[in-house]
C-alpha positions as CSV (number, residue, x, y, z in Angstrom):
1,M,-38.8,12.7,-19.5
2,N,-38.3,11.9,-23.2
3,L,-41.3,9.8,-24.3
4,H,-39.4,8.5,-27.4
5,K,-36.6,7.1,-25.4
6,T,-39.0,5.7,-22.8
7,G,-40.8,4.0,-25.7
8,I,-37.6,2.4,-26.8
9,V,-37.0,1.0,-23.3
10,I,-40.5,-0.3,-23.2
11,S,-40.1,-2.0,-26.6
12,R,-36.8,-3.5,-25.6
13,E,-38.1,-4.8,-22.2
14,Y,-41.2,-6.2,-23.8
15,L,-39.5,-8.0,-26.8
16,N,-36.7,-9.4,-24.6
17,R,-39.2,-11.0,-22.3
18,V,-41.7,-12.4,-24.8
19,K,-38.9,-14.0,-26.7
20,K,-37.6,-15.9,-23.7
21,K,-38.2,-19.6,-23.5
22,S,-39.6,-19.2,-19.9
23,F,-42.3,-16.8,-21.2
24,L,-43.3,-19.3,-23.9
25,I,-43.3,-22.2,-21.6
26,T,-45.4,-20.5,-18.9
27,T,-47.7,-19.1,-21.4
28,F,-48.6,-22.5,-22.8
29,V,-48.2,-24.6,-19.6
30,V,-50.4,-22.5,-17.3
31,P,-53.5,-22.7,-19.5
32,V,-53.1,-26.5,-19.5
33,L,-53.0,-26.5,-15.7
34,F,-56.1,-24.2,-15.5
35,A,-58.0,-26.3,-18.0
36,A,-57.0,-29.5,-16.1
37,I,-58.4,-28.0,-12.9
38,C,-61.7,-27.3,-14.7
39,I,-61.9,-30.6,-16.6
40,L,-60.4,-33.3,-14.3
41,P,-63.0,-33.3,-11.6
42,S,-65.8,-33.9,-14.1
43,L,-63.7,-36.5,-15.9
44,L,-63.0,-38.3,-12.7
45,M,-66.6,-38.3,-11.7
46,L,-67.7,-39.7,-15.0
47,N,-65.0,-42.4,-15.4
48,V,-63.6,-43.4,-12.1
49,K,-65.4,-46.0,-10.1
50,E,-64.6,-46.6,-6.4
51,K,-63.0,-50.0,-5.7
52,S,-65.3,-52.2,-3.7
53,Q,-63.8,-53.3,-0.3
54,K,-64.4,-56.7,1.3
55,V,-65.0,-56.1,5.0
56,A,-64.9,-58.7,7.8
57,V,-67.0,-57.6,10.8
58,I,-66.7,-58.8,14.4
59,D,-69.8,-57.3,16.2
60,N,-69.5,-57.7,19.9
61,S,-72.4,-55.3,20.5
62,G,-75.0,-57.5,18.8
63,I,-76.8,-54.4,17.3
64,V,-74.5,-53.0,14.6
65,M,-74.1,-55.8,12.1
66,P,-77.6,-55.5,10.6
67,Y,-76.8,-51.9,9.6
68,F,-73.8,-52.9,7.6
69,E,-75.6,-53.4,4.3
70,D,-73.6,-54.3,1.1
71,S,-73.1,-51.5,-1.4
72,E,-71.0,-50.8,-4.5
73,S,-68.2,-49.5,-2.2
74,A,-68.2,-52.3,0.4
75,T,-69.4,-55.8,1.0
76,F,-69.7,-57.0,4.7
77,T,-69.2,-60.5,6.1
78,D,-70.2,-61.4,9.6
79,C,-67.3,-63.0,11.4
80,T,-68.6,-62.5,14.9
81,G,-67.3,-65.1,17.4
82,E,-64.0,-65.5,15.6
83,D,-60.7,-64.6,17.3
84,P,-59.8,-61.1,16.3
85,E,-56.0,-61.7,16.4
86,T,-56.2,-64.7,14.2
87,L,-58.4,-62.9,11.7
88,K,-56.0,-60.0,11.6
89,N,-53.2,-62.3,10.6
90,E,-55.3,-64.2,8.0
91,L,-57.0,-61.1,6.6
92,K,-55.4,-61.1,3.2
93,D,-55.4,-64.9,2.8
94,R,-59.2,-65.0,3.4
95,G,-59.7,-62.3,0.8
96,F,-60.6,-59.4,3.1
97,D,-59.4,-55.8,2.8
98,V,-60.5,-54.5,6.2
99,L,-61.5,-55.9,9.6
100,V,-64.1,-53.9,11.5
101,Q,-64.3,-54.7,15.2
102,V,-67.3,-53.3,17.2
103,S,-67.0,-53.2,21.0
104,P,-69.7,-54.4,23.4
105,L,-72.3,-51.9,24.6
106,D,-70.9,-49.7,27.4
107,S,-72.7,-48.1,30.3
108,A,-73.7,-45.1,28.1
109,K,-75.4,-47.5,25.6
110,S,-72.8,-46.8,23.0
111,V,-70.0,-48.6,21.2
112,S,-66.6,-47.9,19.8
113,V,-65.4,-49.1,16.4
114,Q,-61.9,-50.1,15.3
115,T,-60.7,-50.8,11.8
116,F,-57.7,-52.9,10.8
117,S,-56.2,-53.0,7.3
118,K,-52.9,-53.4,5.4
119,K,-53.5,-50.0,3.7
120,P,-55.4,-47.0,4.9
121,A,-59.1,-47.6,4.2
122,G,-59.8,-44.0,3.3
123,V,-61.9,-41.2,4.7
124,D,-65.1,-42.1,2.9
125,F,-64.9,-45.7,4.3
126,S,-64.4,-44.5,7.8
127,D,-67.3,-42.0,7.6
128,N,-69.5,-44.7,6.2
129,I,-68.7,-47.1,9.1
130,R,-69.1,-44.3,11.7
131,S,-72.5,-43.2,10.3
132,R,-73.9,-46.8,10.2
133,A,-72.7,-47.6,13.7
134,A,-74.2,-44.3,15.0
135,K,-77.5,-45.2,13.3
136,A,-77.5,-48.6,15.1
137,V,-76.8,-47.0,18.5
138,E,-79.6,-44.4,17.9
139,Q,-82.1,-47.1,17.1
140,Y,-81.1,-49.2,20.1
141,R,-81.5,-46.2,22.4
142,I,-84.9,-45.4,21.0
143,S,-86.0,-49.0,21.5
144,Q,-85.0,-49.0,25.2
145,Y,-87.5,-46.3,26.1
146,G,-90.4,-48.6,25.2
147,I,-92.5,-45.7,23.9
148,E,-94.8,-46.8,21.1
149,G,-94.0,-44.8,17.9
150,L,-91.0,-43.0,19.4
151,E,-88.9,-43.6,16.3
152,Q,-91.5,-42.0,14.1
153,I,-91.8,-39.1,16.6
154,M,-88.1,-38.6,16.4
155,K,-88.2,-38.4,12.6
156,D,-91.1,-36.0,12.7
157,V,-89.5,-33.5,15.0
158,K,-86.3,-33.2,12.9
159,A,-86.4,-30.2,10.7
160,D,-84.5,-29.3,7.5
161,V,-84.9,-25.6,7.0
162,K,-83.7,-24.2,3.7
163,V,-82.8,-20.6,3.3
164,N,-83.5,-19.0,-0.1
165,E,-81.6,-15.8,-0.8
166,F,-82.9,-13.0,-2.9
167,T,-81.5,-9.6,-3.8
168,L,-83.5,-6.5,-4.5
169,D,-82.8,-4.1,-7.3
170,D,-83.6,-0.4,-7.3
171,S,-87.2,-1.1,-8.4
172,G,-87.8,-3.6,-5.6
173,N,-87.8,-6.7,-7.9
174,A,-86.4,-9.8,-6.2
175,T,-83.8,-12.0,-7.8
176,V,-82.7,-15.4,-6.5
177,S,-79.0,-15.4,-5.5
178,E,-76.4,-17.6,-3.8
179,S,-73.8,-16.2,-1.5
180,G,-71.4,-19.0,-2.2
181,I,-71.1,-17.9,-5.8
182,Y,-70.1,-14.4,-4.7
183,M,-67.6,-15.9,-2.3
184,I,-65.9,-18.0,-5.0
185,I,-65.7,-15.1,-7.5
186,S,-64.3,-12.8,-4.8
187,M,-61.7,-15.4,-3.9
188,I,-60.7,-15.9,-7.5
189,L,-60.4,-12.2,-8.2
190,G,-58.4,-11.6,-5.0
191,M,-56.0,-14.4,-5.8
192,L,-55.5,-13.3,-9.4
193,I,-54.7,-9.7,-8.4
194,Y,-52.4,-10.8,-5.6
195,M,-50.6,-13.3,-7.9
196,F,-50.1,-10.9,-10.8
197,I,-49.0,-8.0,-8.7
198,A,-46.6,-10.1,-6.7
199,L,-45.3,-12.0,-9.7
200,F,-44.7,-9.2,-12.2
201,G,-43.8,-6.6,-9.5
202,G,-41.1,-9.0,-8.4
203,A,-40.1,-9.4,-12.1
204,V,-39.4,-5.7,-12.2
205,M,-37.1,-5.9,-9.2
206,S,-35.3,-9.0,-10.5
207,S,-34.7,-7.2,-13.9
208,V,-33.3,-4.1,-12.2
209,I,-31.0,-6.3,-10.0
210,E,-29.8,-8.3,-13.0
211,E,-28.9,-5.2,-15.0
212,K,-27.2,-3.6,-12.1
213,S,-25.2,-6.6,-11.1
214,S,-24.0,-7.2,-14.7
215,R,-23.1,-3.5,-15.0
216,V,-25.3,-3.3,-18.1
217,V,-27.2,-0.4,-16.5
218,E,-24.0,1.8,-16.8
219,V,-24.3,1.5,-20.5
220,L,-28.0,2.1,-20.5
221,V,-28.0,5.3,-18.4
222,S,-25.4,6.8,-20.7
223,S,-28.1,6.9,-23.4
224,V,-31.3,7.4,-21.4
225,K,-32.2,9.1,-18.1
226,T,-32.7,6.8,-15.0
227,T,-36.4,7.8,-14.8
228,E,-36.9,6.9,-18.4
229,L,-35.2,3.6,-17.8
230,M,-37.3,2.8,-14.7
231,F,-40.7,3.7,-16.2
232,G,-39.8,2.0,-19.5
233,K,-39.0,-1.2,-17.6
234,I,-42.2,-1.0,-15.4
235,I,-44.5,-0.3,-18.4
236,G,-42.7,-2.9,-20.6
237,I,-43.2,-5.7,-18.0
238,A,-46.8,-4.5,-17.5
239,L,-47.5,-5.1,-21.2
240,V,-45.9,-8.5,-20.9
241,A,-48.2,-9.3,-18.0
242,L,-51.3,-8.2,-19.9
243,T,-50.2,-10.2,-23.0
244,Q,-49.7,-13.3,-21.0
245,F,-52.9,-12.8,-19.1
246,V,-55.0,-12.5,-22.3
247,L,-53.3,-15.5,-23.8
248,W,-53.9,-17.6,-20.6
249,I,-57.6,-16.7,-20.8
250,A,-57.9,-17.4,-24.5
251,L,-56.0,-20.7,-24.4
252,T,-57.8,-21.9,-21.3
253,L,-61.2,-21.3,-22.9
254,V,-60.1,-23.1,-26.1
255,L,-58.8,-26.1,-24.1
256,V,-61.9,-26.3,-21.9
257,L,-64.3,-26.0,-24.8
258,G,-62.3,-28.5,-26.8
259,A,-62.3,-31.0,-24.0
260,S,-66.0,-30.5,-23.4
261,A,-66.7,-31.4,-27.0
262,V,-64.4,-34.5,-26.9
263,F,-65.6,-35.9,-23.6
264,G,-69.2,-34.9,-24.0
265,F,-69.4,-32.5,-21.1
266,G,-71.8,-30.4,-23.2
267,N,-74.5,-32.9,-22.4
268,M,-74.3,-31.7,-18.8
269,A,-75.4,-28.2,-19.8
270,A,-78.3,-26.5,-18.2
271,S,-81.8,-27.0,-19.7
272,P,-83.5,-24.2,-21.7
273,E,-85.7,-23.5,-18.7
274,M,-82.7,-22.8,-16.6
275,M,-81.1,-20.6,-19.2
276,E,-84.4,-18.7,-19.5
277,M,-84.5,-18.2,-15.8
278,A,-80.9,-16.9,-15.8
279,Q,-81.7,-14.4,-18.5
280,T,-85.0,-13.1,-17.2
281,G,-84.5,-13.3,-13.5
282,M,-87.7,-14.2,-11.5
283,A,-90.2,-12.8,-14.0
284,G,-92.8,-15.5,-14.7
285,V,-90.9,-18.3,-13.0
286,D,-92.5,-20.7,-10.6
287,M,-90.9,-20.1,-7.2
288,S,-91.1,-23.8,-6.3
289,A,-89.0,-24.7,-9.3
290,V,-86.4,-22.1,-8.4
291,Q,-86.2,-23.5,-4.8
292,N,-85.7,-27.0,-6.1
293,S,-83.1,-26.3,-8.7
294,E,-79.6,-25.5,-7.5
295,M,-78.3,-25.1,-11.1
296,S,-80.9,-22.5,-11.8
297,V,-79.9,-20.6,-8.7
298,I,-76.3,-20.6,-9.8
299,L,-77.1,-19.4,-13.3
300,T,-79.4,-16.7,-12.1
301,T,-76.8,-15.5,-9.6
302,L,-74.1,-15.4,-12.2
303,S,-76.4,-13.5,-14.6
304,H,-76.9,-10.7,-12.1
305,I,-73.3,-10.1,-11.3
306,P,-72.1,-6.8,-12.8
307,W,-69.6,-8.4,-15.1
308,G,-69.0,-5.2,-17.1
309,T,-68.1,-3.2,-14.0
310,L,-66.1,-6.2,-12.7
311,I,-64.0,-6.5,-15.8
312,V,-63.3,-2.8,-16.1
313,C,-62.4,-2.5,-12.4
314,F,-60.2,-5.6,-12.7
315,I,-58.2,-4.0,-15.5
316,V,-58.0,-0.6,-13.7
317,F,-57.1,-1.9,-10.3
318,F,-54.6,-4.3,-11.8
319,I,-52.8,-1.6,-13.8
320,F,-52.6,1.0,-11.0
321,G,-51.9,-1.6,-8.3
322,Y,-49.2,-3.1,-10.4
323,L,-47.7,0.4,-11.2
324,L,-47.7,1.2,-7.5
325,Y,-45.9,-1.9,-6.3
326,A,-43.7,-2.2,-9.4
327,S,-42.3,1.3,-8.7
328,M,-41.5,0.3,-5.1
329,Y,-39.9,-2.9,-6.3
330,A,-37.9,-1.0,-8.8
331,A,-36.6,1.3,-6.1
332,I,-35.6,-1.7,-3.9
333,G,-33.9,-3.4,-6.9
334,S,-31.8,-0.3,-7.5
335,A,-30.6,-0.3,-3.9
336,V,-29.1,-3.9,-3.9
337,E,-26.8,-6.0,-6.1
338,N,-28.3,-9.4,-5.5
339,E,-31.6,-11.1,-4.6
340,A,-30.5,-12.1,-1.1
341,D,-29.8,-8.5,-0.1
342,S,-33.3,-7.5,-1.2
343,Q,-35.2,-9.6,1.4
344,Q,-34.9,-7.1,4.2
345,L,-36.1,-4.2,2.1
346,Q,-38.9,-6.2,0.5
347,L,-40.7,-7.0,3.8
348,P,-42.4,-3.6,4.3
349,V,-43.6,-3.8,0.7
350,T,-45.0,-7.4,0.7
351,I,-46.8,-7.1,4.1
352,P,-49.5,-4.7,2.9
353,L,-50.0,-6.9,-0.2
354,M,-50.4,-10.0,2.0
355,L,-52.6,-8.1,4.4
356,G,-55.0,-7.2,1.5
357,F,-55.3,-10.9,0.6
358,F,-56.2,-11.8,4.2
359,I,-58.8,-9.0,4.4
360,V,-60.6,-10.7,1.5
361,F,-61.6,-13.5,3.8
362,F,-63.5,-11.0,5.9
363,A,-65.3,-9.8,2.8
364,F,-67.1,-13.2,2.5
365,K,-68.7,-12.7,6.0
366,N,-69.5,-9.0,5.8
367,P,-68.4,-7.0,2.6
368,D,-69.5,-3.7,4.2
369,S,-67.7,-4.1,7.5
370,G,-65.2,-1.5,8.7
371,I,-62.0,-3.5,8.0
372,V,-63.2,-4.5,4.5
373,F,-64.3,-0.9,3.6
374,W,-61.1,0.7,4.7
375,G,-59.1,-2.2,3.1
376,S,-60.8,-1.3,-0.2
377,M,-59.9,2.4,0.3
378,I,-56.3,2.2,1.5
379,P,-54.2,2.2,-1.8
380,F,-51.8,-0.6,-0.7
381,T,-54.6,-3.1,-0.2
382,S,-57.5,-1.7,-2.3
383,P,-56.5,-3.5,-5.6
384,I,-57.2,-6.8,-3.9
385,V,-60.0,-5.9,-1.4
386,M,-62.1,-3.7,-3.7
387,L,-62.2,-6.5,-6.4
388,A,-63.5,-8.9,-3.7
389,R,-66.2,-6.5,-2.7
390,I,-67.6,-5.6,-6.1
391,P,-69.5,-8.9,-6.7
392,Y,-71.5,-8.1,-3.6
393,G,-72.4,-4.6,-4.9
394,V,-70.4,-1.4,-4.2
395,A,-71.6,2.2,-4.7
396,L,-70.0,3.9,-7.7
397,W,-68.6,6.7,-5.5
398,E,-66.7,4.2,-3.4
399,I,-65.1,2.6,-6.5
400,L,-64.2,6.0,-8.0
401,L,-62.7,7.3,-4.6
402,S,-60.7,4.1,-4.3
403,I,-59.3,4.5,-7.8
404,V,-58.4,8.2,-7.3
405,L,-56.6,7.4,-4.0
406,L,-54.8,4.5,-5.7
407,F,-53.7,6.7,-8.6
408,A,-52.6,9.6,-6.3
409,T,-50.6,7.2,-4.2
410,F,-49.0,5.7,-7.3
411,V,-47.9,9.2,-8.4
412,V,-46.3,10.0,-5.1
413,M,-44.6,6.6,-4.8
414,A,-43.4,6.8,-8.4
415,W,-41.8,10.2,-7.7
416,A,-40.2,8.8,-4.5
417,S,-39.1,5.6,-6.2
418,A,-37.6,7.6,-9.2
419,K,-35.4,9.6,-6.8
420,I,-34.2,6.4,-5.0
421,Y,-33.7,4.7,-8.3
422,K,-31.6,7.6,-9.7
423,A,-29.2,7.5,-6.7
424,G,-29.1,3.8,-6.1
425,I,-28.8,2.3,-9.6
426,L,-25.2,3.4,-9.8
427,M,-24.3,2.7,-6.2
428,F,-22.0,-0.4,-6.0
429,G,-20.0,-2.1,-3.2
430,K,-22.3,-1.2,-0.3
431,K,-25.2,-3.1,1.2
432,S,-28.0,-0.5,1.4
433,S,-30.4,0.0,4.3
434,W,-33.6,1.9,4.8
435,S,-31.6,4.8,6.1
436,D,-29.7,5.0,2.8
437,L,-33.0,5.0,0.9
438,W,-34.2,7.8,3.1
439,K,-31.1,9.8,2.4
440,W,-31.4,9.3,-1.4
441,L,-35.1,10.4,-1.2
442,K,-34.1,13.7,0.4
443,Q,-31.5,14.5,-2.1
444,K,-32.3,17.3,-4.5
């Protein structure tokens, strides 16, 4: 394979794609979406106030109305004794948003609650009404036992047990941690790897199909070998992916930091004590303060994640995972003349990729379970699953073994894909099947 000619193909593929309007649009639009996801929840919490609803209550039980206390989200008016049907018809005219009707006490000393409104009252409103009615029924049942101090006894026997998680290093030092943080990071990494491999692997196939259907490929193979064309296309699109990924991260950070400065989110930053705890772990930190500070737990957990290993592994697994799937997508693209014909051939390639994404969900529950371990070793799922395992801590030999297996599988699949690509890229007028791909693979 001529590296100079392959380099020309890489340069052509890269420049053609980065100059497209679609590349420029997605490069600048996606960071805006990412930044919006980060910023909007905080902005809404700071600036959006819930509309207060005026509620009419018909309490046929005689026990619930005292528990409907006015708040910022709702004001209650006792309309017990009025005709429900008449009140429903006059709801808007009388200035009410919702009618709450409580049934009489039944044989089980409970009630049912119905709400009526012109527009859906919302989940929060329904939960609020349910919890208040449940509280009223509980207090009524307690009072029926006639036991002095029973209410206080019931409060005393309730327990709220908090579990504090700690991880131990090789020296036996304990560091506070939070499994939810690991779960979120694992999910994000798994989604990113899956998205990028599927997106840019599919781009390789689409590019091959486009050149084949337009007969441009006939001109190209007259100047370069088919293997040089295939690998040049794969590497060129890989460089486009890395360029776009780096720009997404940089632009997202700029937008988030800029918005934080404009809207004052910086005032919500952690205190110096929290930052000190995140940097020093548990050394010299009061345990009671740690247990009572969720933010400090989050910061400490984040500070002890192996970010260096995680970033390096992300790059390595993305590159080799992309090369593995891109070579297979290139082979499929060479065997068909349009996107519709590729659906049948794509299925065996996309199933392992999707399977790896589903295995990630098992990593949250048990990152060292059999299915997760083998999912991180099998090359067709390891780019996604291994990245999801690393935040929980993975032995170095497991990571290296997974990379070696992934690279070896890529070499084998690249050789097989090159043979299929060489035979299929100039095959026209026939809808190819898996048997055809097998025949091309066996050709010398």
